[in-house]
N, C-alpha and C positions, 0 to 999 in steps of 0.2 A: 897756754897763753899764745895768742897770734902775734906775729911780728911782720914788719914790712919786708917785702921781698920783691925782686924783679920777677916778672913773668913773661913767658912767651906762649902765645896761643896760636896754633897752626891747624890748617885743614889741608889734607893731602887728597889730591885727585889722581886717579890712574888705576893700575891693577893692584890696589891696596887692601882688598878684602879677599879672604879665602886663600891667602898665600903665606900666613904666619906673620904678617907685618907687625901686628900689635905685640906678638910674643918676642920678635926680634927687637922691637923698640924697648921693651921692658928689660931685656937682656943687656942692651947698650946702657940703659939707665943705671944699671947696678954698678957701672964704673964711675959714676959721678955722684956728688952730694946734692941731690935735688929731690923735689916732691912733685906730685901731679898725677896725671892719668893719660891713657890713650884709650879711644873707643871707636867702634864702628858706628856710623850714622846710616840711617835708612836710605839716604840718597846715594849711597855707594862711596862716600868719602870716609876718611879717618880723621878724627879730631884728637889733637894732642895739646895738653896744657902742662907746661913745666915751670916750676917755681924754685927760686933759690938765688944764690949769688949770680950776678949778670955774666961774668966770665964763665962760670961753670955751666950755666944754662946754654950759653952760645956755643961753647965747645961741645956740649952734648948734642945740640941740634945739628951742628956741623957734622958730627959723626953719624947721626941718623940719616941725614940727607946724602952723605957720601956712601955709606954702606948700603942704603936701600934705594938708591937712585934709579935702579933698573925697574922698580915698581911705580915710581913717581912720575906723573905727567905735569902736574902743577901744584903750587903751594900758595895758600893765602896765609899772611902773617899779621899778627898784632902783638905789640909788646907794650909794657908799662910797669907800674909799681902799684902793689896792693897788699893787703893783709894776706899772709900765707894761709891757705884754707886746707891743705892736705898734710898728712903726717908721713906718707911714703909715696912711691911711684908704683902705679899698678894699672891693670886693665879694668876699665869701668864699663858698666852696662853689658 
């Protein structure tokens, strides 16, 4: 059964592909109760979608941005509330 949850959708630009960025994001996600995915895009960016409790998601993304800031040049963000669509957090595509 799907339930309403907070979501954060981000696009990272910088040196974010070919450096283990997605694997590090998944490793960080293991410390939080959330679902979603991280994936490489053909244009060189990395897309991240995190769903869950708003505080948990925001703490997670703060950890990602802090721990991986050396690779990140810019971030596009969108937040909102929608039906939870994922059952875990994983690398997609």
